[in-house]
C-alpha positions in Angstrom: 9.6 122.1 9.3 6.4 121.9 11.6 6.5 123.3 15.0 5.5 120.0 16.5 8.3 118.2 14.7 10.8 120.7 15.9 9.7 120.2 19.3 9.9 116.5 19.3 13.3 116.9 18.0 14.3 118.9 21.1 12.5 116.9 23.5 14.5 113.7 22.0 17.8 115.5 22.4 16.9 116.6 25.9 15.9 113.0 27.0 19.1 111.7 25.5 21.0 114.5 27.2 19.4 113.5 30.7 20.1 109.8 30.1 23.8 110.9 29.3 24.1 112.9 32.8 22.5 109.9 34.7 24.6 106.9 33.3 27.3 109.0 31.5 30.1 108.2 34.0 29.4 104.7 34.1 29.2 104.4 30.4 32.1 106.5 29.4 34.4 106.6 32.5 36.8 109.6 32.9 36.0 111.2 29.7 32.3 111.6 30.6 32.9 115.4 31.5 33.9 116.2 28.0 31.1 114.4 26.3 28.6 115.8 28.8 30.0 119.5 27.9 29.6 119.0 24.3 26.3 117.5 24.8 25.1 120.4 26.7 26.1 122.8 23.9 24.3 120.7 21.4 21.1 120.7 23.5 21.2 124.3 24.1 22.0 125.0 20.5 19.0 123.0 19.2 16.7 124.4 21.5 17.7 127.8 20.3 17.7 127.2 16.7 14.7 124.9 16.7 12.4 126.7 19.3 13.4 130.1 20.1 14.7 131.4 16.7 11.5 130.7 14.7 9.3 132.1 17.8 11.3 135.2 17.7 11.4 135.7 13.9 7.4 135.6 14.1 7.4 138.3 16.7 4.4 139.1 19.0 0.9 138.2 17.5 -1.5 141.0 16.9 1.3 143.9 17.3 1.7 146.1 14.5 4.9 148.0 13.6 5.3 151.5 15.5 4.2 154.5 13.6 7.1 156.8 13.1 5.9 160.5 13.4 8.1 163.4 12.4 8.2 166.4 14.5 7.5 169.8 13.0 
């Protein structure tokens, strides 16, 4: 999946979460707290898996693996 597509997914989930935070209690009533808690987990997980994990797997650009030298 392309980087731009992953970013669009995360932004869309984030916008849906923001709408839920603003209008959640009016739409869901008393159960809004549980839904917002689960939505927080989903947004965090999507951000972590779709944006942070690929970035972390690539590593820092231009950095080579450290040279291991044995001591005499």
